[in-house]
C-alpha positions in Angstrom: 159.2 191.0 15.7 162.5 189.3 14.7 165.2 189.2 17.4 167.6 192.1 17.5 170.9 191.6 15.9 173.7 193.0 18.1 176.5 194.8 16.5 179.8 192.9 16.5 182.2 195.5 18.0 185.3 193.6 16.7 184.4 194.2 13.0 185.4 197.8 12.6 185.9 201.1 14.5 182.4 202.3 13.7 181.0 199.0 14.9 182.9 199.3 18.2 181.6 202.8 18.9 178.1 201.9 17.6 178.0 199.0 20.1 179.2 201.3 22.9 176.6 203.8 22.0 173.8 201.2 22.2 175.2 199.9 25.6 175.4 203.4 27.1 171.9 204.3 25.8 170.3 201.2 27.2 172.2 201.6 30.5 170.6 205.1 30.7 167.2 203.6 30.0 166.6 205.6 26.9 165.0 204.6 23.6 166.5 205.8 20.3 163.6 208.2 20.0 164.5 209.7 23.4 168.2 210.0 22.6 167.5 211.6 19.2 165.2 214.2 20.8 166.9 217.7 20.8 169.5 216.7 18.2 169.6 217.6 14.5 169.7 214.0 13.5 166.8 211.6 12.8 166.0 208.2 14.4 167.2 206.2 11.4 170.6 208.0 11.5 171.2 207.0 15.1 170.1 203.5 14.4 172.7 203.2 11.6 175.4 204.5 13.9 174.5 201.9 16.5 174.7 199.2 13.8 178.2 200.4 12.8 177.0 201.5 9.3 178.0 205.2 9.7 180.4 207.2 11.7 179.3 209.7 14.3 179.5 213.4 13.4 180.8 215.8 16.1 177.4 217.6 16.6 175.8 214.3 17.5 178.7 213.2 19.7 178.3 216.4 21.8 174.6 215.7 22.1 175.1 212.1 23.1 177.7 212.9 25.7 175.4 215.4 27.3 172.3 213.2 27.3 174.2 210.0 28.4 176.7 211.7 30.8 179.6 210.0 29.1 182.1 212.7 30.0 183.2 213.6 26.4 183.8 210.0 25.4 182.1 210.2 22.0 183.5 213.7 21.3 187.0 212.3 21.9 186.2 209.4 19.6 185.3 211.8 16.8 188.4 213.8 17.3 190.6 210.7 17.3 188.9 209.4 14.2 189.2 212.7 12.4 193.0 212.8 13.1 193.4 209.3 11.9 191.5 210.0 8.7 193.1 213.3 8.0 196.5 211.9 6.8 196.4 212.5 3.0 192.6 213.0 2.9 190.8 216.4 2.9 188.7 216.8 6.1 185.5 217.4 4.0 186.0 214.1 2.2 187.1 211.9 5.2 183.6 210.5 6.0 182.9 209.9 2.3 186.2 208.0 1.9 185.1 205.7 4.8 181.6 205.3 3.4 182.8 204.3 -0.1 184.3 201.1 1.5 180.8 200.1 2.6 178.9 201.2 -0.6 177.0 198.9 -2.8 177.2 201.3 -5.8 179.2 204.4 -6.5 178.0 206.8 -9.2 180.4 209.6 -10.0 180.1 212.7 -12.2 183.5 214.2 -13.0 183.2 217.5 -14.9 186.9 218.5 -14.5 189.2 215.7 -13.3 189.4 212.0 -13.4 187.8 210.5 -10.3 190.2 209.5 -7.6 189.4 205.8 -7.9 190.7 205.8 -11.5 193.8 208.0 -11.1 197.4 206.9 -11.6 200.2 207.9 -9.3 201.6 210.5 -11.8 198.1 212.1 -12.3 197.3 212.2 -8.6 200.7 213.8 -7.9 200.2 216.5 -10.6 196.7 217.3 -9.2 198.0 217.4 -5.6 200.9 219.7 -6.5 198.6 222.0 -8.4 196.1 222.2 -5.5 198.8 222.5 -2.8 201.6 224.6 -4.4 203.2 225.3 -0.9 203.1 221.7 0.3 206.2 219.7 1.0 207.1 216.6 -0.9 206.1 214.5 2.1 202.7 216.2 2.3 202.1 215.6 -1.4 203.2 211.9 -1.1 200.7 211.4 1.8 197.9 212.7 -0.4 198.9 210.6 -3.3 199.3 207.5 -1.2 195.9 208.0 0.4 194.2 208.4 -3.0 195.8 205.3 -4.5 195.0 203.3 -1.4 191.3 204.0 -1.9 191.4 202.0 -5.1 192.2 198.9 -3.0 188.4 198.5 -2.4 188.2 196.9 -5.8 190.2 194.0 -4.3 187.6 193.3 -1.7 185.4 190.2 -2.1 182.3 192.3 -2.8 183.6 195.7 -4.0 181.2 198.6 -4.9 179.9 198.8 -8.4 181.4 201.9 -10.0 179.7 204.0 -12.6 181.6 207.1 -13.6 180.5 209.7 -16.1 183.2 212.1 -17.3 182.9 215.3 -19.2 184.7 215.0 -22.6 187.2 217.7 -21.6 188.5 215.5 -18.8 190.3 213.0 -21.0 191.8 215.8 -23.2 193.0 218.1 -20.4 196.8 217.7 -20.5 197.5 217.5 -16.8 200.6 215.3 -17.8 202.9 215.0 -20.7 201.7 212.8 -23.5 203.2 209.6 -22.2 201.7 210.2 -18.7 198.3 210.9 -20.3 198.5 207.7 -22.3 199.3 205.8 -19.1 196.3 207.4 -17.3 193.8 206.6 -20.1 195.1 203.1 -20.5 194.7 202.7 -16.7 191.1 203.9 -16.8 190.3 201.3 -19.5 192.1 198.5 -17.6 190.2 199.3 -14.4 186.9 199.4 -16.2 187.4 196.1 -17.9 188.9 194.3 -14.9 186.4 195.4 -12.3 183.3 195.4 -14.7 182.9 199.1 -13.9 181.1 201.4 -16.3 182.5 204.7 -17.7 180.7 207.1 -20.0 181.8 210.2 -21.8 179.5 213.2 -22.2 180.5 215.2 -25.3 181.2 218.8 -24.5 178.5 220.0 -26.9 175.7 218.2 -25.1 173.5 220.0 -22.6 172.6 218.1 -19.4 171.4 218.7 -15.8 174.8 218.4 -14.2 176.5 221.5 -15.6 178.1 222.0 -12.2 180.7 220.6 -9.8 181.7 217.1 -8.8 178.8 214.9 -7.6 178.7 211.4 -6.2 175.8 209.2 -5.3 176.3 206.1 -3.1 173.9 203.4 -2.2 174.2 200.8 0.6 172.8 197.4 1.3 171.5 198.3 4.8 171.4 202.1 4.8 169.7 204.9 2.9 171.5 206.4 -0.1 173.7 209.5 0.1 174.8 212.3 -2.3 178.1 214.1 -2.0 178.9 217.3 -3.8 182.2 219.1 -3.8 183.6 222.5 -4.5 187.2 223.8 -4.3 187.8 223.6 -0.5 184.6 222.1 0.8 182.1 219.3 0.4 178.6 218.5 1.5 176.9 215.2 2.3 173.2 215.2 1.5 170.9 212.5 3.0 167.5 214.3 2.8 165.4 211.7 0.8 163.7 214.2 -1.5 166.9 215.8 -2.5 168.6 212.5 -3.0 165.8 211.5 -5.3 166.3 214.7 -7.3 170.0 214.1 -7.7 169.3 210.5 -8.7 166.8 211.7 -11.4 169.3 214.2 -12.7 172.0 211.5 -12.8 169.8 209.3 -14.8 169.3 212.1 -17.3 173.0 212.5 -17.4 173.5 208.8 -18.3 171.0 209.2 -21.1 173.0 212.2 -22.5 176.3 210.4 -22.4 177.8 208.1 -25.0 177.1 204.4 -24.5 179.8 202.5 -22.4 181.6 200.8 -25.3 181.6 203.9 -27.4 183.0 205.8 -24.4 185.8 203.3 -24.0 186.6 203.6 -27.7 186.9 207.4 -27.2 189.3 206.9 -24.3 191.3 204.3 -26.2 191.6 206.6 -29.2 192.7 209.5 -26.9 195.4 207.2 -25.4 196.7 206.2 -28.8 196.9 209.8 -29.8 198.9 210.6 -26.7 201.3 207.7 -27.4 201.9 208.8 -30.9 202.6 212.3 -29.7 205.0 211.0 -27.1 206.9 209.0 -29.8 207.1 212.0 -32.0 208.6 214.0 -29.2 211.4 211.5 -28.7 212.3 211.2 -32.4 215.6 212.9 -33.2 
């Protein structure tokens, strides 16, 4: 058996608490199997937390505190982390926003809106104001800033490989005036070409398995894949292997139904040019 690789607690917050969990478990003389017993989480999930690959959900934090007698330490950790992540990010998406930084690949299906990693400031602002009509300017700015900051993961030495499939209606939905839409569509093209990402367009007339809400599939170098689905005010992370495989198969069928990548970029570029022409016509005397 190869020697165990201890988690470096200085690398990140999840690594710090993962190392603490392992220390407390071993101090209590428990194996991972014994600690997992009575929780709703599997052995592999706890192992990933100890290695700093995943954050700890609140239900597991309560279980761990009870089994290890840590006086609410891990529950407080979850509450603090949730508060830190909550600025500008919906609570149901907070864990996914953290996980995307660790992902090897990100496969997005966007039936209604441009994915967050491809949005411009103007587009993100319009979406935020539409979703939160009673929000203050400060609250909207926090949401927009958090969304744009997520795209900084492309600047990392080994960023995730993004593959986004958009419904054809997404690039034609006039969320912004023509000039703003042209800027958005140009931005999508620029990100795709500069990061070697892939974007495909599904024509609206094509039938496919994903006639439903937003879906994301993420894979990791040292952890099992995850699926994230989202509705209006909620989201769900799915890690059950059989369901993940079903989603992966449906996503592969979606790829087959979409236009090829270069043809898709041509559609986006043509839509951007149409918006530019419309914007110029509006400014003519």
